[in-house]
N, C-alpha and C positions, 0 to 999 in steps of 0.2 A: 814801625817799619813796615813798606810794602814789599811783601814777598815776590810779587810779579816784577816788581821794577829791579829788583836783585836778580832775578833770575834773567831777565832781559839783558841786564848789565853783564852778567857771566857770559851768556850766550854771544853778545856782540864783542866781548874781549876774545872769546874762543875763534870766533869767525875772522876777527882782525889777524890773529896769530898765524891761522890756518892760510889766509890768503896771502900774508907776508911771506910765509914759507914757502908756498907755492910760486911766489914770484922769485924767491932765491933759489929754490931749487926746482926749475922746470924739467930737469931731466926725469924727475919723479913721475910726472904726468905723460 
């Protein structure tokens, strides 16, 4: 198991969710 790959995958998922939430809730920004 490559720890760096796992970390990058988790960060990618979190970023995707954050961007999706930002698009759904533009009033928060």
